[in-house]
C-alpha angles and dihedrals in degrees: 000000000000140000126220117200111218113176148054081036120234114278093002121144120217126203094207131062107196134078095018113170125200113215127193140163122220118197144163138066125336135040112287109224099184145345126209130203115225124191145146092239092135096036098274127080099241145134112296106169139353127211116203094182106064126171110215116222093016137088113271122191137218120193151332093235129182111219137178129243109283143079124296145188125211140174140165126235117199129188129198129213091263093063098257119138134192138178122208110273095262140007116261118228127208137167134213113213118176097162123096119229113256123220097197098185144357102218094180134070097039117236124254133288081052107079130217118226098202136059088217103085130187119222112209127163144154117246126188109200132120096194101041116171111174142336130203139175140198135195124218140168128206092282111023150020110263095181120014122219106309124186120233115220111243091347089280136134120298143169131236134186127227111213118237111271095040096080126086091060140077112279124194122215116200117194124190129190120191126187130211092269093052097255112143145190127200126199128178135199133188116220137171133215122203112168090174095057107131089217090065114101098163137020096251096052128113126206135193108250100200 
């Protein structure tokens, strides 16, 4: 006989820690006498709970359990009335992440009243997140969207271009970081581009516009 682990799904991250159920489906020949949940919920991979009334070919449930933030392994061992015992083919892993990502600082573009001299703008920032999933940004002004939501590869630095006609006004950068559990953090910065500024001697320069 075999055991299929159902949920929490393998490699998933949850943004809650209470009332977590562990679902599995045993199947195959023989009469299953019991199934046991194993997990490292307290730090060691040991027996957690045993079910002596198992429905073969249907989802069975252990729990609910209340866990702490962290990473876990779990599996189910089932035995039949002939003395045979099997685990599911592989352990499932899941994480509990209750903490939002933190964008601590957008280092580029510089914030108004400093003025950028180029429409090609670097986006650099500091992100604190172990389980980062994706990041995206958009650029708006007071009346319209200049750049719609754009994903950032590996939540790293990137460069964007502001089309001619959208400079000489306040622009708002909105940066969003999302982790694997769906927690997120948003940070905004206002910047200004003036390619005609007489103080600009090269495209990468910034000036004080005050």
